[in-house]
N, C-alpha and C positions, 0 to 999 in steps of 0.2 A: 469055838472056835473062836476069833474077834478079828473084827474088821479093823483094818488101821488105816486111817485116812492121812491123806498129806495134813502136816500141822502148820503150818504157815497164814501168821496172823500179818498184815500190813496198816501198819499206823502211817498213814502218809501226813508230813506237815509243808507240804509245799515245795518238796524236792524232788527228784527221785532216788529211789531205793536204790542203796548202798553205791552212789554214784559222786557225791559232794565231795570236792577237795578238801574240804573245812569239817567232814565226819568220820567218825571211827568204827572198822567193824571189830566187833570182838564176841569172841567165841568160849562158849563154858564147856569145859568134854569129859567125862569120866571115859578114858581110852580103856579100860579092866586091864589088872595088871598080868603078865605074861604066865598064863598058868596052865602047865602041859594037860592037866586034867581036862582042858575046855575041849579036847577033840578036833573035830575039824574049825572049829573056832579059835584053836589055838593060835597064841600072837604070831609067830610064822607064815602061818596060814590066811591072815586078816590083816596084816599090816598094810599092806601093799594100797586095799582098798579103803583102809582107815585116811592114811596121809595122802591119796587121792580123793579124798572129799576135802579134805584139810587145804590140801593147794587149789581145787576149784573154788574153794570159798575166800580163801586167800585173807584170811582175820588178820587187821594191824595188831591186835591183841589176844593170845590163847591161854586161859588159863586149864590144866590139864589136871586131872586127878589118878591116882591108882599109878602113875608113871614109874617103871623099873628105870634105871641108869640107861641100862642097854637097847631100853623104849625108846627114851628120849636122843640119846644117838643115833636111834634108827630114824626118828622124826626131822632131827637135824640133817642130816644125811638125802632127806627122801624131799625136805621142803628147802627153798633156796633163798636164802636171805633171813634166816632167824635167829636169834642167840637165845638164850636162853638162861634165867635166874631159879633157883634152888637148890635144895639139898634133900636126900635121903633121911628120909624121919628116926630111923633107927639109931644112925650116930655122927648126926648132921653132915656127913659127907655123901657117901655114895650108896649106903646101905639103907636097904627098905624103899619104900614108897616117894614118890614125891608130890607134894604139889606144887608143881613149878609152873611158870608164867614164861610164855614165849614172846618176843615181839619182834617186829620187821625192825633190822637195823637201818634200812635206808630212812622208816621215819620216826625214830626214835634215839636218845643219847641216854645212857644208863646212869643215874645220877646218884642213888643209892636203893641198896636193896637188904633185905633179911629175913630168916625165918626165925621164926618162936613156935612151941609147942605149946597146946590146950592142954596147958594144966595148972596147979599150982606153983609149978618150979616153970616157968614157959622159956626160960633162959638153959636149960638143962635139955640135952640132945637125949632123945629117947625116953623122955618123962611121962607118966600119964597119971590122969587121978581120979576121984569120983568114981564111977560103973563103967568110966569107958573099957571097951574089951580090946582095944588096939591104939597104939601111938599114934597123935593127929597132930598135922601140923599147921600153920598159915606161913606163906610167902608175900613177900611185900614188894615191891619194885618202885620206886619213884624216878619216872621216864618224861624226859623231857621232850613234849611233841614238836618237831620243824613246824608241820603245817598251820598247827594249833597257835604256836607262839609262848606257849607254858609248858609246867611241869603238871603232871596229872600222878595220883596216887592207885597204883593196880594194884590187889590183893586177889587170893587165892587162897582156897580152902577145903578141907574133904571132914565135914564131922563125923563122930563116931555112928555107927550103924546100931550099934545093940543099949547103950548107956543113955536113958532118957535124961540122968540127972549130968552126964558129959554134955550132953549137946543143947539142955538151957545154960549151962555155965560156960559152954563154949561161946554162945552168942552175947550171953551176959559180955563177956571178955573183949570179942570183936566191939561190938556197940562201943566200948570204953576204950580200947587199944584204936580204931582208927582216928577219931578224930584227934588224939595223940599225936599218931604217924602225919595225919594230913595238912593239920592247921585248917589252912585257907583252901587247901587244894581241891580239885574235882578229883571223885572217889569213883573206882569201878571196882564192886566186889563178886568176883565167880565163885563157884562152888557146887559140890553136892552136899548139900546142906541135910541129908536123909530125913527131910521134914516135910510136912505137906501145910498148907495154908492154916490151917484149923489147930495146928500143936504150938504149945508153946516156945519153941524154938524161935518160929517163923515170926510169932507174933511179938518176940521180943527184939527183935533186926527192925521190926518197923513199928512198934509203938511209937507215937506221939509225943513230943518232949522233948529237950536234948537233942543229939544229932540224931537228921534224918535222912531213912534212904525210900529209894523209891523201886518198885516193883514194875518193870515195864510188862509183866507178862499179862497177857488178858484174863479175862475170870468166865469160866471157870478155867483153872490154867492148865494148858495142853500137860498131858503128861510125860516125864522123859527117862523114867526106868521102867523098861520093857522086856529084859533078857536080850539074848541071841537074835531068836527067832522070831521072823515076821508073822506065821500063822502060830498062833502059843494060846494055851490058855492063860499064861501067866499075865495077871492083874497088870494094868500099869498105872505108876503113880508118877506126879510130879514133885521130883525132889532135888533138881538142878535149876539154880537161880544166877541170874549175873541181877544185881541189885547197885542203882545209880546213887550217888549225891545230887542234892540241889540243882547243881551247878549243868546238868546234861538234860538235853532233850532226847526222846529216842523219835527214830524215824520210821525203824522197821524191826520187828519182833519174828522171830521163826525159829521151829524145833524142827530139824531135817531128820526125816524119814530113810534115809537113802541107803537101799539095800541092792544085793546081790538077787533079790527078787526070795531069797531062802533065808537069809540071814541079815542084818547089821552089823555093820564093823566093830559094833562094840556092843554090851549089854546096856548101855546106855545113849541115850539119842542125845547129840551137839546140841547147846543153844545157841542163837545167835542173833547178835542185835548191833544194829546202826544207831550211833548218837553225835549227834554236836552241841556243841555249847551254847548254853543260850537258854537255862532250866529256868521254873519260876525263883 
């Protein structure tokens, strides 16, 4: 049996955590697809707890992974004031899992958005390549922040859980695609990358030279994939990240282990970062 402590790290830079009007709260959350085989952790039995967690944290931007269309509908109905961008990965419409981006309508204006596939034919809905087991997508949104007075690029994805080559190629594709989409805009990249810091896909995303991303997580990185059960023998691993472009300064980082004492709302723990403009 493992003991799981509260995984919160605060990196203060002179402002109260999560309080500045000029800062943004960003969350990445793999909400686990609606699988009836999950028993007591099936979506209908846990959705209220998951939505309540998000409501309490009130992120300005939320990247979700594994969300099916009706799960997004449930979240929008349970959360006030959010809009969503993204498509189902199977058909580019509503079929299959989304890597969707939710954002506060009061804080942002949507300027542009799209989804591409992590494959050799990124504009073909449902496509997959290399050794990927499942179709994977990237959703992005150009959002005008009313508080910051500038556009930002939010990007969200979910890398393959089986294909090692697919994960590496996906990381290389993102490293090339993000600067093409962003130009000089500040970037926030959220996702379940199914990779740890020692793995080639992570290192490909973080390598020096060319476009630079920053990982605000401390070392060692707090685990984020733990399974549903609080007291379980399953190994916890850090595979969910929020990456930032050099435009940002992060004021706080947290991995939230909110539970009902027995189970978490998802088999992943959400990552929460507070950021403000003014990076190096």
